[in-house]
N, C-alpha and C positions, 0 to 999 in steps of 0.2 A: 733591384735592391741588393746591396752587398751584404753577404752573410757567409760565415764560415760553414764548412760541412762536417764539423765535429759533432760532439754530443748534442742531442736535440735540445731545443729551448724549453726546458721544463724545470720546475723547482726541485731538482734532485739533491741540491746541496753539494754537488761534486765540485772539485777544485776547478779554477778558471781554465786551466790548460786542457781540461777534459770537456769543455763546454763550447757550444757554438754561439750563434747570434750576431747581431750587427756590430757590437763592440769588438768582438774577436775578429770579424771580417775586416773592420776598419784598421785594426792593428796589423793584421796580415798585409794589408795594402801598404801601410806606412813603412813596414819593415822590409818591403821589397821582395815579398815571397812569391808574387806573381811573375811568371816568365815574361820576357820582352815581347813575345809574339802576341800576348793579350793586348798590348798597347800599340800594335802595328809594326813591331820589329820582326826580325827573323827568328827561326827556331834554333839555329846554330847546331851545337852538338848535343842538344837535349833530345830525349825521347818522351813526347807527351803521352800521358796516360789519362784517359777520360773515364769517369765512373758513372754508371747508370743504376737505377733501381727498378721500380715498376716501369713498364714501357707500353706505349700504344703505337699503332702504325703512324698516326698523324704526327706524333712527336718524333719518332725515330727515323722514319724514312727520309725526311729532309736532311738530317745529319749525315746519314749514309750517302745520300746523293751528293752532298757537298764534297765529301771525302773522295768519292769515285770520280766526279767530274774534274777534280783538281789533282788527280794522280797519286793519291795517298794509298798506301797498303798497310795491312795490319800484321802485327807480330804477336807472339805469345809470351808466356811467363819465362820460358828459358832464355828468350832474347833479352829480357830485362836483367836476368841474372848474369848473362854474358857481358852486358854493358857495365853493370856496377861492380862486378867482381873481377872481370878480365879486361875491361876497357874496349870491348868489341862492339862498336855501334852497328845496328842493323841496316844503316843506310839512310839516305835522304827520304823525306816524305813518308816516314813510318810512324805509326801510332799504335797504342794499345787500347782496346775497347773492353772495359772491365764491367761486368754485371754482378752487382752484389746481391746476395741472399738467395738467388735462384728462384725468383717468383714464378708463378704460373705463366706469366707473360714471356718468360725466357723461352718456353716451348711454343707458346701460341703465336708470338710475334717476332721475337728476336731471331730465332732459328731460321724461319722463312726469309727474313730480310737479309740476314748474313749470306744465305745461299744466293739470293737474287743479286747481291752486289759483289759476290766473290770475296767476302771478308771472313775473318775468324775472330771470335771473342774469347775472353776469359771469364768463366763463371766461378764466383766464390760461393760455394754451396755450404749449407748447414745440415749435415747428415741427420742430426737428431730431430730435425723438423720435417724431414722428407718421408712421405708415406709410400707404400707400395700400391700397385694397381694392376689390374688384369690386362689393360691395354692403354694405349696413348689416346689423348684427346684430339679432336679435329683442330686444325690451326687455321690461320687466315688464308692459307692456300686452299683450304677446303670450303670456304664460304664465310659468311658473317659469323663472327665470334664476339661474345661480350667479354672482352679482355679485362676491363676494370672490375667487373663483377667477379671474375676468377681470382684477381689479385686481392679481393676483399673477402673471399670466402672463408669459411671456418678453417680450412686447410689451404692457404693461398700460395703454396709453393709447387714447384714441379714434382712429378712423381718419379720413382726410380726408373721405370721403363722409359720415361721421357728424357731423363738425364743421360741414361745409357745411350739412347738413340742420338742425342746431340753430340755426345763424345765420340761414338763410333763413326759418325758422319764426318768428323774432322772440323765441324763448325765451331765447337766449343772446347776449349782447354779447361778442364774441370780442376779447380784448386780449392783450398780450404778457407772457410770463413769461421773457423773453429767448430767444435763439435755441436755446441748448443746455442751460441750467440746469446749469452745470458747477461742480464742485469741483476746485480745482487744488492741486498741491503748492506750498507757499510757504516751504519750509525745506529745507536740505541735510543736516540731522542725522536719522539714522534713529531713529524713536521706536517702531518695532514692525515686525512682518512679517505679511504677508497670511495669513489663515487663517480660522478659523470666526467670529472676531469681525466681520470685514467682511461675511461672508455673512449675518449676522443684522441688518445695518443696512439701511435703506431703499435701494432701487436708485438713487435720485437722490443718495445720499451717496457713491457710488463715484467716486474721483478719476479725472481724465483721465490717460491714459498715452501719448497720441499725440505726435507731434513738432510739432504745431501746424498740420499740413496737412489732417488729416481727424480726425473724432471717433473716439476709442477710449477706453473706460473700463475700469478694473481689474476683471477678473472674479474671483469667489471662488476659482475653480479654479487660479489662478496662485499657488499656495501658496509662501510664502517671499519673495515680492516685497517689497522694502523699503517701509515706510510713513513718510511725513514729515508735518510740520505741514500741515494742510489748511485752506484758506480758500475762500470763494466767489470765483468769477471776477470778480464785481462789487465786491469789496473793494479796498482799496489795496495788497493783497499782490502782490508780483511773483512770477511763476511760475518755479519751478525745474524744469529738465528734467534728471533724473538720467541719467547715462551708461547706455545700454542694456546694454553689456557688463557693467558692474558689477551691474546689476539681475539680469541673466541668471545671473551666478555665484551670487548669493544664492538665486535660485530653484532652481538646480541642487543647492545644498547642503541644500535643505529636507528631504530624505529621509536625509541622513547623520546619524550619531550626534552630530556636533558641532552640529547644528542646534538642539539643545535649549539650547545656550548662546546667550543673546540677543546680537545684534549691536548694537553702539552706536558712534556716531561719525559723521563726515561721509562723504559719498560723492561721487565725481566727477560733474560735470555742468556745466550752464551756467544762468545767470539771464537771463530776458528783459530787454530794454532798456526804458527808459521809453517809447520810441516804439512798441515792440511791444505793451507793455501797453495804451497808449492806443488803438492800432489794434484790438486784440482786444476791448476793452470796447465800443468804438463798433460793431464788427461784431456783437456780441451784440444791441445795440439796433436797428441798421438792418436786419440780416438777419432778426431776429425779426419786425419790423414788415412788411417787404416780402414775406417768404414768406407770412405770414398773410393779408395783403391780397390777394396773388395767388390764394390758395386760396379765401377766403371772400367776396371781392369787397365788403368793407365797410371803412370807415376804421379803422385801428388807431392810436390817438393816446395810449394810456395803457399803463402798465407796472406790473408787480409784480415786485420784485427777489427772487430766490431767497434763502430763509432770512431775508428781511427785511434783508439786508446791503447796505450801500452805503458808498462812500468818496468822497473829494473828486474822484477821477478820474471816477467814475461820475456824480456830480452835474453835473460840467462837461459830460460827454458827453450827458446827458439834455437839457441846455440847448441844446447844439450841434445835436442831432438833432431838435429840435422836439417832444419828448414833452410832453404837457400836464400829466399827473399821474403820480406813481409812489408806490407803497406801499413804504416802507423803514423798518423798525422801529428807528430810531436810539434812543440811550439816553435821550433826553428827549422829552417830549410826551405828550399824552393819547391813550388808545386809542379814538379816535373822530375824526370829521372835523368841522371848524368853519371858518367864514369866516376868512380870513387865515392859515390854516395854510400852512406851506411846501409848495408843490405836489409837491416831491420827497421829502418826509419824512412822508407820511401814514400813519396807524395804523389797526389793525383789532383786533377781538376774536374769540376763538374762538367757534365756533358755539354752544357750550353756554350762552353768555350771552344768547341769544335769549330764554330764559325769565325773564331779569331785566328785560325791558322791561315797562313798565306795562301791566296788563291782567288779566283774570280768569284765575286759576290761576297767578299770578306766583310765581316762586321767586327769592329774592335770596340773596346770598352763595354763589353757585354755584362760586366759585373754590375752595371747600374740598371740592368733590365729587370 
């Protein structure tokens, strides 16, 4: 089934260019955004970048095996920057393996398999979501591990000791997925109320509910909490802070008979100023970089923007803060990296397209799978 890998298919009210789904995927196909190798052609002067999220051995090992058996090697973020900024291609049969969010499976599965096949990956980590721990967990190298359960746990990400170990081993190039990977309310019209629908969404889709001073995300058990248009913190959407008392009244009414009647209309609150928006976007970039650098002790010069969403404010902040490259799936451009691409609008392909690369056992047209 063809689908874009942008904003998740949820009723967020976000602009079309920030959303995914079948229609967006079809338009991407018609617009010629997929590189030729997806359809059986050659790679040419492109550098394919493939993105992963949660991983299992059963899903990941065949991809790595295909790359190894067909003579592909992996390169890191600095190679991407050298290509787009200086025109220096890393050579034939090179790819980038990008792992978003730094889920627990990055440690449990990805690291061991990278070591087995002699590859290196790039992990875009979210430092505000990472917890400390006294020791690292057993991996698939140590025996049976319930990887899906770890990726669905209350804290489903790698720990700091695990991320440091992956970095120091050379298996992972740690870069930034912004400080908090936040979804914010960007409208004051209530479009729904919290309940089972939000509980079924990925944890990273839960919007922020704090007052801007500390991180707090909407929990599924806050039934009745009003839902508004949602956009990425890195979009051009201004954040709306609903009045806590008004939200509390709607939560309190969730168990009343009248709660069956949908609430519609605006709710009291305040909008962030342009200065606050700029400061928060810059904080996501700077705090993300500095926290990661202080923990893993390696340079963090690259970013991947959550949900592939970027706006003019973010692009300006990327420039101001000295970021070398950023993946942001804007509405135009090819899903691969090439010399001369805008360094802050780089594109990637889903991991399943690895089997479209030239080689023995090649499978093309995998976007219909």
